[in-house]
N, C-alpha and C positions, 0 to 999 in steps of 0.2 A: 371274332367275329366268325363264326360259320356259315357255310352257303350247303345246302342239301338239295337234292331233286327227289322229289314224291313221287310215288306211283301207287296208287290205290285202286286196284280193279275187283269188282262186284259180278260174281256172275248168279244168276237163275236160272234154272234148268226145269221146265215142266215136263211131268209125264203125260201130256197130250196137251193140245191146240186150246192158249187162250188169247184174249183181247182186250180192250179196253184199259190199258194198264197206266193208271196214273201216279207218279210218284214225284218226290220229292226228298234230295239230299242237302246234306249239311258238310262239304269235304274242300272247302275252300279255305287255306289257312288265314288265320286272322293278320290284318296288318295295323300294326301299332307303334309306339315308343319300343317296346321289347323286341319284335321281329318285322320281317316286311315282306310280303308276298310278292316276289318280283314280277312272275307269270303264272297262268293258271289256264288250263283246257279242260273241259269235261265233253267226253265223246262217249255215246249211245249206238249201241247193235242192236236191234233194229236204228236205224236211223232217226233222229228226232230233232225237234226243236225245242228251245224254253223259255222259260223266262226266270229273273233273280231279283230277288229284294232282299232287306234288309231286317231280319225280325227283330222283335224288342229288345233284344239284349246285344243286338250290336253284330249280330252273326251273319254270313251270308247263305240265302236259301237257294238252291235250285230247282225249280219244276218244271218238268216235261210227261208227255204222254205219248203212249205207243199206241193207238188205237187198232190196227190192224193185227189178224190173226198170227202168233208166232209161237214159239215153241221154248224159245232162251232168251233170256235179256242181260246183256252185259252193259255194265258203266264204267266206265275208267277216268278216273282223276287224275290230272299229270301238274305237279306246281314246282316253282322252283322257290326254297325261302332263305332268307338272310338272318340268322339268329345274333342279336345284338349283344353287346358283351352287358351285364349286369351294371345298372348304377349304382352308385355305396349308397345305400338307404339309409333314413337318417336311424339311428339308435331308438327305437321305442321303449321308453321309460315308463308309461303309464301302468299304473299297478291297477289289477281288478276292481278293489274297491273304488280306486277314485273313477275307474270305468263305470263301475254300475250306478252312481249317482247321475249320469249323465247319458245313459246309455238309450234312454227312452227317445234320445232326440234322435235315434236313428230308425227308429221305430214306421216312420214313414215314407223317406228316403231309402231303404234297404228293406223293406217288408216281405218282398219275394225271395229275400235272401236269408230272413229270419223264420220265416213261416214253417210248419211241417208240411211235407209232400207224401206223395204215394211210396216213392222210393225212400225217403227222410221221416218216417214218423218219428214224433218225440216219446221214447218208450222208457218206461223206468228203468230198466239193466243201465242205458247208459249213465244213469247216476251216479254208480258205481264208478265210471271210466272218469266223469269231472272230479268226483273228490279224490279221487288217487292221484289225479293232473293238478290238480289246485296244493295238494300236498307235497308232489315231487320239484313243483315248479320253482323259478326266479319270485313268482309273484306279479309277474308282470303279463299283459295279453298278449303280447306275442311270446314268451314264455311258458304260456298255459296252450298255447295253440302248438307249439312244437315239441312240449311235452306230451300232449296226447296224441299224436300224430307218432311220437318213437312208441307209446304206450299199445297203440293200434297195431304198430310194424312187429313188436316182439310179441305180442298175445294169440294174434290171428294167423294161420298158416295159409300160406298162397296155394291154393289150390284148383288147379284149372277144372272145371267141369263141375265145381263143387253147389255152384250156384247157376240159375239160368240169366237169360237176359232182362225178365220182367223181375226177378229178385228184389225184396226192399231189406231193409238191413236186420229185421227179426230174423231172416234165414241167417246171414250170418253172423249172428249174436248166439243161435241155437246150435249151430255147425262148430263155430270157432273156426271158421274158415271163410275163404271166400277168392276174389280176382281183386283186379284192381278196381273196377266199377263199385265193389261193394265196400274196400277202405277206404275210397273216397267218399262215400255216403254215409259212412261211418262216422268220419273227421267231421263232417256236414252236421251230422245230428246230434254230437256232442257240442260244439262251440254255438249251436244255434239254440238250443237247449241253454245254454250258459248265458245267452243274449248277445253272442257275436254273430255279424255276419258272415255266410260263408257262401259259394258258389262252386258248381260243379266245374268243371274244364276237362273236355275231351281234346287229343291229339295223338302224337306219335311220341313216342322215347328212343331216340337213336343209340342204338347200342355200342357200347364203349368202344369194341373195335373197328366199328366204322365209321367212329368219330376220330378215329384217330388218322393222321394225313398218311401213314404209314398203310392204310387199309384202304385207300380212296376208292377203289374197284369191287370191293366185297359188296354184294348184295344180302339183303336180308329178305328170306322169301316167308310165307306164309302170314301168319295173325301175330309175331313176335313184337312189330314195332308199334302197333294200337296200344293206346295208354288211357289212362283216366287218371286225375290228381283234384286237387281243392284250391281255391283262393279264399284267402280270409281278410277280411277289412280290420288292418291293423293302425290305429289312432296314431296321427303323425307322419307314417307311412303309405297307406295307400293299400291295395291288394297285394297280398303277397302270397307265394304258391307254396303246399305243404305237400310232398308225396309219402304218403305212410307206406304205400307199399314197395317203393324202392328203398325206402330210411334213410334216405339223400336228400340235400338241398334241391330244389327244382333251379336248374341250369341251363345251358344252351343247348343240352342235350335233348329238351321237353322245345316240343314243337305244338303250339296252341292251333287247335281247329276251330272250336266254338264252347261257350260259357252258358251256363244256365242254373235254374235251381237245382236240376239232376239229371239221371241220364234222358230222361223224358223229354227234355227241351233240343238235347243235341245229338240225337240218334243220328248215325252217319246217313241212312238208309232207311226211308219209311215207303210204304206204298200199298196200293190194293188191285185188284187187277179181276177181270169178266171169265170164268170158268170152274168147272171142276175138278181141273187137273193139280195134282199134287205137285209140289217143288222140293229143288234139293237147292242149297246155297253154299257157294264156296268164296272166300275171299283171300285176297295176296295182297299183302303190303310190302314195297320195295321202297327202301331207303339210302341214297348213298349220297357221297360229298358232289356236288355239281361241278367236276370237272373231267376232263376226257383224259384218256391214255398220255396226252401230251402236257398236260397239266394247266389244259385251257377250262375256263368256264364253258358251262353247257347252257348258254342262254338262248342261243340262237332258236333253238328247235320248238321252243315252247315260248307262245309271243301272248302279248293281251291284247284283243283289239274285238272288233265286230264279229258277228258269228256268220263262220261262212258257208254257204251249204255245201250237202244238205244234213250233215252229223254232228259241227262242233258245237257243243254250247258254251258259250266266251264269257259266262256268266258265274257269279259266286254260288255258291250252293251250301246246302245248311247237311250238316252230321245227321244223319238218321237211323232208325234200328236198324239191328242186323238181320232182321226178316221182313218180308211183305207180308202181308196179312190178304188172304183171300176172300174174295167179294161174290158172292153166289148172285 
């Protein structure tokens, strides 16, 4: 098991005064059989109070408002997460032909994760990937999904800035390139067109050096740790993670924050404000093992509890878009 301390900081700087800023964030890690969120704290500058709830997909959403005039908004989320050793999942031997005969039974239960969306439309070019994956895989549902993930990893180039946060898979198909968000959407497009439920997962990827005990104090600064992948409903197994960007299995380096139909459901920061000022955005993500120089676990600095006035939101929050939207 691996224990990590996460600090995710988002800074909005405005070139003039703004007010009545209404925001929601999805930044609290999920707590389930795969990982435990041991502590979480959300702090804003200017100070604010907020509320929290669980959305339809089980993600934590935090909402807060800054009504007074301000020129900068800083949102900092701190978490300590324990990643569990993966359990030995039963081997899926369900063949695609057998799956097709009763896949209609999943239509109602998993409709949200099978229907096309704005980010993941059902496009004709995806059929070629479906055919190639069926031809190369072992014939099982799990084998088909893994082969599809491998094909996306090999065929599409990772190019930072090739697409933008609102891009659909149509953009990455035309460019032959994209980022982790695009690759996850591509995998979802293929499996959904094949009749298999799939969901988008946002989170963090702990860099290999940081995951090593010998690098316990190494910080990862910038956006490198933010990541996205897909989970697919595999018969007799349940939701299984696939990472077409990394090209390796989803494991202890993957920290799950939220899941949904696509990026639109899990954007880390989303909000609007009143004013005519423009804005600039910067995001900083730090991931490090939750131990200090003496080897002791760093748990006491971040605790779960009531919201102490005036600035700490001790409730769960949702991931949001990487941009606030201006409201006139």
